[in-house]
PAVO-258472 format. One record per residue (C-alpha): x, y, z; residue number from 0. Coordinates in steps of 0.05 Angstrom, whole numbers. Example, Ala and Ser with C-alpha at 12.3 -4.5 7.8 and 13.67 -1.06 7.14 Angstrom:
BEGIN
REC        x        y        z   seq
REC      246      -90      156     0
REC      273      -21      143     1
//
This chain:
BEGIN
REC        x        y        z   seq
REC    -2380     1347    -3587     0
REC    -2400     1394    -3651     1
REC    -2452     1347    -3677     2
REC    -2494     1336    -3612     3
REC    -2479     1408    -3603     4
REC    -2521     1418    -3673     5
REC    -2564     1367    -3655     6
REC    -2586     1401    -3591     7
REC    -2602     1468    -3640     8
REC    -2631     1422    -3686     9
REC    -2708     1443    -3707    10
REC    -2718     1393    -3753    11
REC    -2736     1341    -3699    12
REC    -2792     1375    -3681    13
REC    -2819     1400    -3749    14
REC    -2896     1397    -3763    15
REC    -2917     1350    -3821    16
REC    -2914     1407    -3889    17
REC    -2984     1403    -3905    18
REC    -3009     1416    -3836    19
REC    -2973     1476    -3830    20
REC    -3005     1488    -3890    21
REC    -3067     1476    -3875    22
REC    -3068     1516    -3815    23
REC    -3043     1573    -3842    24
REC    -3094     1568    -3892    25
REC    -3149     1566    -3837    26
REC    -3124     1623    -3796    27
REC    -3130     1676    -3855    28
REC    -3201     1664    -3865    29
REC    -3242     1716    -3830    30
REC    -3319     1699    -3826    31
REC    -3367     1671    -3770    32
REC    -3343     1667    -3704    33
REC    -3270     1702    -3726    34
REC    -3309     1759    -3745    35
REC    -3344     1763    -3676    36
REC    -3272     1757    -3641    37
REC    -3244     1814    -3681    38
REC    -3301     1858    -3667    39
REC    -3291     1840    -3597    40
REC    -3211     1857    -3598    41
REC    -3223     1925    -3630    42
REC    -3274     1947    -3585    43
REC    -3235     1922    -3523    44
REC    -3175     1955    -3549    45
REC    -3204     2021    -3563    46
REC    -3234     2018    -3488    47
REC    -3173     1997    -3453    48
REC    -3134     2050    -3491    49
REC    -3184     2104    -3471    50
REC    -3187     2087    -3401    51
REC    -3107     2074    -3403    52
REC    -3119     2004    -3370    53
REC    -3061     1953    -3393    54
REC    -3092     1899    -3375    55
REC    -3156     1910    -3418    56
REC    -3098     1925    -3468    57
REC    -3067     1859    -3461    58
REC    -3130     1821    -3464    59
REC    -3143     1852    -3537    60
REC    -3075     1830    -3554    61
REC    -3098     1759    -3540    62
REC    -3155     1752    -3575    63
REC    -3145     1790    -3634    64
REC    -3140     1741    -3696    65
REC    -3100     1793    -3742    66
REC    -3027     1759    -3738    67
REC    -3061     1699    -3783    68
REC    -3072     1740    -3855    69
REC    -2995     1768    -3832    70
REC    -2972     1699    -3816    71
REC    -3005     1676    -3884    72
REC    -2972     1724    -3927    73
REC    -2904     1717    -3903    74
REC    -2914     1636    -3916    75
REC    -2947     1649    -3982    76
REC    -2885     1688    -4009    77
REC    -2836     1645    -3977    78
REC    -2869     1588    -4016    79
REC    -2888     1628    -4080    80
REC    -2963     1605    -4063    81
REC    -2996     1671    -4102    82
REC    -3069     1649    -4090    83
REC    -3054     1647    -4017    84
REC    -3016     1707    -4019    85
REC    -3081     1741    -4052    86
REC    -3125     1710    -4000    87
REC    -3086     1734    -3936    88
REC    -3076     1800    -3970    89
REC    -3148     1807    -3979    90
REC    -3167     1790    -3907    91
REC    -3111     1823    -3877    92
REC    -3136     1890    -3912    93
REC    -3213     1873    -3887    94
REC    -3179     1870    -3817    95
REC    -3145     1933    -3817    96
REC    -3201     1967    -3857    97
REC    -3255     1937    -3806    98
REC    -3205     1959    -3743    99
REC    -3190     2028    -3762   100
REC    -3265     2040    -3782   101
REC    -3290     2014    -3712   102
REC    -3240     2051    -3665   103
REC    -3254     2115    -3697   104
REC    -3330     2112    -3699   105
REC    -3312     2088    -3619   106
REC    -3271     2150    -3605   107
REC    -3310     2195    -3643   108
REC    -3370     2187    -3598   109
REC    -3328     2169    -3535   110
REC    -3329     2232    -3487   111
REC    -3260     2217    -3458   112
REC    -3212     2254    -3515   113
REC    -3142     2248    -3476   114
REC    -3083     2221    -3499   115
REC    -3066     2174    -3439   116
REC    -2994     2139    -3435   117
REC    -3020     2077    -3468   118
REC    -3038     2116    -3532   119
REC    -2978     2160    -3528   120
REC    -2933     2091    -3525   121
REC    -2959     2073    -3601   122
REC    -2939     2137    -3639   123
REC    -2867     2141    -3636   124
REC    -2839     2069    -3662   125
REC    -2762     2056    -3663   126
REC    -2717     2009    -3685   127
REC    -2727     1976    -3620   128
REC    -2796     1958    -3648   129
REC    -2775     1933    -3709   130
REC    -2731     1885    -3670   131
REC    -2791     1865    -3628   132
REC    -2840     1845    -3688   133
REC    -2780     1807    -3718   134
REC    -2765     1765    -3655   135
REC    -2837     1758    -3641   136
REC    -2850     1738    -3712   137
REC    -2794     1687    -3709   138
REC    -2822     1649    -3638   139
REC    -2894     1655    -3678   140
REC    -2859     1624    -3736   141
REC    -2824     1567    -3698   142
REC    -2891     1551    -3663   143
REC    -2929     1550    -3725   144
REC    -2881     1504    -3764   145
REC    -2863     1462    -3706   146
REC    -2899     1417    -3658   147
REC    -2886     1475    -3601   148
REC    -2942     1496    -3586   149
REC    -2956     1520    -3519   150
REC    -2960     1597    -3493   151
REC    -2918     1619    -3555   152
REC    -2975     1647    -3590   153
REC    -3002     1688    -3539   154
REC    -2933     1710    -3519   155
REC    -2921     1737    -3587   156
REC    -2987     1765    -3589   157
REC    -2974     1810    -3532   158
REC    -2906     1826    -3555   159
REC    -2924     1851    -3616   160
REC    -2988     1884    -3604   161
REC    -3022     1896    -3676   162
REC    -3091     1907    -3646   163
REC    -3070     1977    -3607   164
REC    -3031     2011    -3655   165
REC    -3096     2008    -3700   166
REC    -3142     2032    -3651   167
REC    -3095     2084    -3640   168
REC    -3093     2110    -3706   169
REC    -3164     2106    -3708   170
REC    -3166     2153    -3646   171
REC    -3118     2207    -3688   172
REC    -3173     2200    -3746   173
REC    -3230     2214    -3695   174
REC    -3200     2272    -3658   175
REC    -3161     2304    -3717   176
REC    -3086     2289    -3688   177
REC    -3059     2258    -3752   178
REC    -2986     2262    -3716   179
REC    -3019     2200    -3672   180
REC    -3054     2171    -3736   181
REC    -2987     2159    -3775   182
REC    -2946     2150    -3722   183
REC    -2983     2087    -3695   184
REC    -3002     2062    -3774   185
REC    -2930     2067    -3780   186
REC    -2916     2025    -3720   187
REC    -2969     1972    -3745   188
REC    -2932     1968    -3810   189
REC    -2870     1959    -3776   190
REC    -2906     1901    -3743   191
REC    -2938     1869    -3795   192
REC    -2875     1871    -3847   193
REC    -2826     1837    -3797   194
REC    -2870     1788    -3771   195
REC    -2883     1770    -3843   196
REC    -2808     1772    -3855   197
REC    -2793     1730    -3801   198
REC    -2843     1678    -3827   199
REC    -2811     1681    -3895   200
REC    -2746     1669    -3872   201
REC    -2757     1612    -3825   202
REC    -2806     1577    -3876   203
REC    -2739     1583    -3925   204
REC    -2699     1549    -3858   205
REC    -2750     1497    -3853   206
REC    -2744     1484    -3933   207
REC    -2819     1474    -3932   208
REC    -2835     1458    -4004   209
REC    -2848     1514    -4058   210
REC    -2923     1509    -4081   211
REC    -2909     1536    -4147   212
REC    -2843     1549    -4196   213
REC    -2812     1612    -4224   214
REC    -2759     1637    -4264   215
REC    -2700     1658    -4239   216
REC    -2721     1731    -4256   217
REC    -2786     1736    -4227   218
REC    -2758     1704    -4163   219
REC    -2699     1765    -4164   220
REC    -2760     1817    -4176   221
REC    -2798     1792    -4113   222
REC    -2736     1795    -4075   223
REC    -2722     1862    -4100   224
REC    -2796     1887    -4070   225
REC    -2787     1849    -4004   226
REC    -2718     1882    -3996   227
REC    -2749     1948    -4017   228
REC    -2805     1944    -3973   229
REC    -2763     1923    -3914   230
REC    -2715     1985    -3934   231
REC    -2777     2035    -3931   232
REC    -2799     2006    -3863   233
REC    -2734     2003    -3832   234
REC    -2696     2072    -3846   235
REC    -2745     2114    -3813   236
REC    -2754     2068    -3749   237
REC    -2673     2074    -3751   238
REC    -2667     2153    -3750   239
REC    -2725     2156    -3699   240
REC    -2684     2103    -3657   241
REC    -2625     2153    -3661   242
REC    -2674     2213    -3636   243
REC    -2690     2166    -3582   244
REC    -2619     2154    -3560   245
REC    -2608     2228    -3566   246
REC    -2665     2253    -3525   247
REC    -2653     2196    -3469   248
REC    -2577     2219    -3465   249
REC    -2601     2298    -3458   250
REC    -2649     2280    -3404   251
REC    -2599     2234    -3361   252
REC    -2545     2290    -3373   253
REC    -2591     2353    -3356   254
REC    -2625     2309    -3293   255
REC    -2554     2315    -3260   256
REC    -2540     2386    -3281   257
REC    -2599     2398    -3250   258
REC    -2578     2357    -3187   259
REC    -2521     2398    -3180   260
REC    -2555     2470    -3176   261
REC    -2613     2447    -3134   262
REC    -2581     2496    -3088   263
REC    -2553     2560    -3119   264
REC    -2521     2616    -3072   265
REC    -2570     2604    -3019   266
REC    -2625     2597    -3070   267
REC    -2679     2534    -3074   268
REC    -2699     2500    -3146   269
REC    -2769     2498    -3129   270
REC    -2787     2459    -3189   271
REC    -2759     2447    -3260   272
REC    -2779     2411    -3330   273
REC    -2737     2379    -3373   274
REC    -2757     2376    -3456   275
REC    -2717     2328    -3490   276
REC    -2756     2348    -3560   277
REC    -2737     2422    -3553   278
REC    -2669     2405    -3506   279
REC    -2697     2457    -3458   280
REC    -2690     2457    -3382   281
REC    -2731     2513    -3347   282
REC    -2716     2523    -3272   283
REC    -2757     2557    -3224   284
REC    -2721     2585    -3166   285
REC    -2741     2614    -3092   286
REC    -2700     2655    -3054   287
REC    -2670     2731    -3077   288
REC    -2678     2751    -3139   289
REC    -2633     2715    -3194   290
REC    -2584     2773    -3224   291
REC    -2557     2769    -3297   292
REC    -2487     2744    -3268   293
REC    -2526     2686    -3238   294
REC    -2561     2667    -3297   295
REC    -2491     2668    -3340   296
REC    -2458     2628    -3279   297
REC    -2515     2576    -3291   298
REC    -2506     2577    -3365   299
REC    -2431     2562    -3355   300
REC    -2445     2505    -3309   301
REC    -2493     2472    -3357   302
REC    -2436     2476    -3414   303
REC    -2399     2441    -3370   304
REC    -2439     2383    -3360   305
REC    -2436     2391    -3450   306
REC    -2509     2425    -3443   307
REC    -2480     2486    -3488   308
REC    -2532     2473    -3543   309
REC    -2594     2469    -3487   310
REC    -2637     2529    -3474   311
REC    -2645     2543    -3403   312
REC    -2708     2572    -3377   313
REC    -2693     2614    -3309   314
REC    -2752     2638    -3279   315
REC    -2767     2664    -3203   316
REC    -2820     2631    -3155   317
REC    -2817     2655    -3091   318
REC    -2781     2721    -3085   319
REC    -2747     2743    -3009   320
REC    -2731     2819    -3010   321
REC    -2736     2860    -2954   322
REC    -2766     2816    -2906   323
REC    -2822     2792    -2945   324
REC    -2843     2735    -2996   325
REC    -2881     2737    -3056   326
REC    -2889     2707    -3120   327
REC    -2856     2738    -3179   328
REC    -2895     2773    -3227   329
REC    -2863     2745    -3290   330
REC    -2870     2671    -3269   331
REC    -2940     2678    -3288   332
REC    -2962     2629    -3239   333
REC    -3036     2627    -3218   334
REC    -3034     2648    -3146   335
REC    -3089     2600    -3115   336
REC    -3123     2612    -3044   337
REC    -3076     2550    -3016   338
REC    -3021     2584    -3047   339
REC    -3034     2648    -3017   340
REC    -3047     2621    -2943   341
REC    -2985     2587    -2945   342
REC    -2944     2654    -2974   343
REC    -2983     2683    -2909   344
REC    -2946     2627    -2871   345
REC    -2880     2637    -2901   346
REC    -2878     2715    -2890   347
REC    -2906     2702    -2814   348
REC    -2847     2656    -2803   349
REC    -2800     2696    -2841   350
REC    -2818     2758    -2800   351
REC    -2818     2732    -2734   352
REC    -2748     2700    -2754   353
REC    -2725     2766    -2771   354
REC    -2750     2796    -2705   355
REC    -2708     2743    -2667   356
REC    -2650     2753    -2701   357
REC    -2656     2835    -2688   358
REC    -2672     2824    -2618   359
REC    -2605     2780    -2614   360
REC    -2562     2832    -2656   361
REC    -2594     2880    -2606   362
REC    -2577     2844    -2540   363
REC    -2501     2834    -2569   364
REC    -2503     2908    -2587   365
REC    -2523     2932    -2523   366
REC    -2471     2894    -2479   367
REC    -2409     2914    -2528   368
REC    -2432     2987    -2516   369
REC    -2445     2984    -2442   370
REC    -2375     2961    -2436   371
REC    -2351     3015    -2473   372
REC    -2391     3068    -2439   373
REC    -2368     3033    -2369   374
REC    -2293     3026    -2382   375
REC    -2275     3104    -2376   376
REC    -2316     3105    -2308   377
REC    -2293     3043    -2273   378
REC    -2233     3021    -2315   379
REC    -2228     2955    -2270   380
REC    -2291     2923    -2310   381
REC    -2263     2884    -2367   382
REC    -2324     2848    -2391   383
REC    -2396     2858    -2398   384
REC    -2458     2812    -2414   385
REC    -2526     2831    -2420   386
REC    -2587     2787    -2433   387
REC    -2661     2782    -2429   388
REC    -2680     2720    -2412   389
REC    -2746     2686    -2395   390
REC    -2764     2678    -2318   391
REC    -2817     2616    -2316   392
REC    -2855     2597    -2249   393
REC    -2896     2534    -2228   394
REC    -2949     2573    -2214   395
REC    -3017     2547    -2259   396
REC    -3030     2590    -2314   397
REC    -2967     2648    -2300   398
REC    -2944     2668    -2363   399
REC    -2871     2676    -2363   400
REC    -2836     2739    -2345   401
REC    -2779     2770    -2391   402
REC    -2720     2796    -2342   403
REC    -2663     2836    -2354   404
REC    -2586     2822    -2335   405
REC    -2523     2856    -2333   406
REC    -2466     2802    -2313   407
REC    -2398     2848    -2300   408
REC    -2326     2819    -2292   409
REC    -2265     2859    -2261   410
REC    -2196     2858    -2259   411
REC    -2203     2867    -2180   412
REC    -2254     2873    -2133   413
REC    -2306     2922    -2136   414
REC    -2321     2949    -2066   415
REC    -2396     2955    -2044   416
REC    -2393     3032    -2059   417
REC    -2382     3034    -2126   418
REC    -2424     2970    -2140   419
REC    -2483     3014    -2124   420
REC    -2460     3074    -2169   421
REC    -2449     3018    -2221   422
REC    -2519     2991    -2217   423
REC    -2546     3059    -2206   424
REC    -2513     3084    -2269   425
REC    -2540     3020    -2306   426
REC    -2616     3020    -2290   427
REC    -2615     3102    -2314   428
REC    -2573     3086    -2371   429
REC    -2627     3028    -2396   430
REC    -2680     3057    -2369   431
REC    -2706     2996    -2327   432
REC    -2703     3004    -2248   433
REC    -2718     2923    -2246   434
REC    -2650     2909    -2282   435
REC    -2611     2856    -2247   436
REC    -2531     2872    -2244   437
REC    -2486     2811    -2226   438
REC    -2415     2822    -2207   439
REC    -2366     2765    -2214   440
//
């Protein structure tokens, strides 16, 4: 059973003839004639795609780019110790890199669009995950190169490893003077090139492709040491950047959960927030009553409970409700547009209407209670008082509703007609309202 399983996994049954592999590698490393024009087209396509933030155009540039040929050639020639082929591969690889950088720099220098879109930014911060992509993408490409399996493997590897876009992003960095873009993108290209080549070296030896020259053990050891040094120099920074990326992602996730718990804080609403994973800061703008020093201390304590004690909370006041008015806090340094002014005016109008309504309700309640307290000494039999100002609606066309005032009195024993008349006269005089309706229960 084990033998059958190993037979299924064996690649040698699909192995291409060694001479055919060598000829294919040698043919793919040369840039002349049509291949030069394909390279130029790929450079322009990738640059335009990055400039317009078009993923489809960038993918097209990846597919037609012939730059993987020299990289495969360098990996294959190192594995087989074919040094003439290595020099030829490196020469063509250098030509492709220099041409791509020069063309993309010139394009971005004359392009009127200079914004760094997401497709550009995505190629300026390589991590260990990009190493894994290049390694396994290169492995798939090596399998396709050395076996009879072709199909869609090569286009898939071209898309996954994305060699051309980092070069064009580096050109953007040069053209705009943003050297962090240049070095970040060039480092990503170096990762892709080194680990695609490494995958070719490893797989060529697994497939036992014959050596093209014999070397002494000392020279072989020296070559292996050089390869190891190149791998470590390329790998170690990506491990660190990967660690930073994981820490940043964890911070953003934790900060997001914290923000959700304080979106409503002591009656104030969180208007907007910004989480900066690089600076480990959280900026929050609240609307409502002004935040006090104790409020800010409480928010910091809640952040510490989420493990964000090293985070910086930037607490600002946006819309402020104070003394029945809504306005923008001067400390917030927000530019007040005409639209914002209109919205604030509407908020103020709504707030004032609500305040008037609440005042009216409080006044009605106060009046009913006060009437009861004043009536009680005069008419002890009265036990409760209700004062209301409802609206009377008419079915007449165009008639406006009329507001009426009512007093509803309850008594512990019946009140005779003469006392009712006295109570009604007293209430109308007290409230200065001759149209007052008095109802006795």
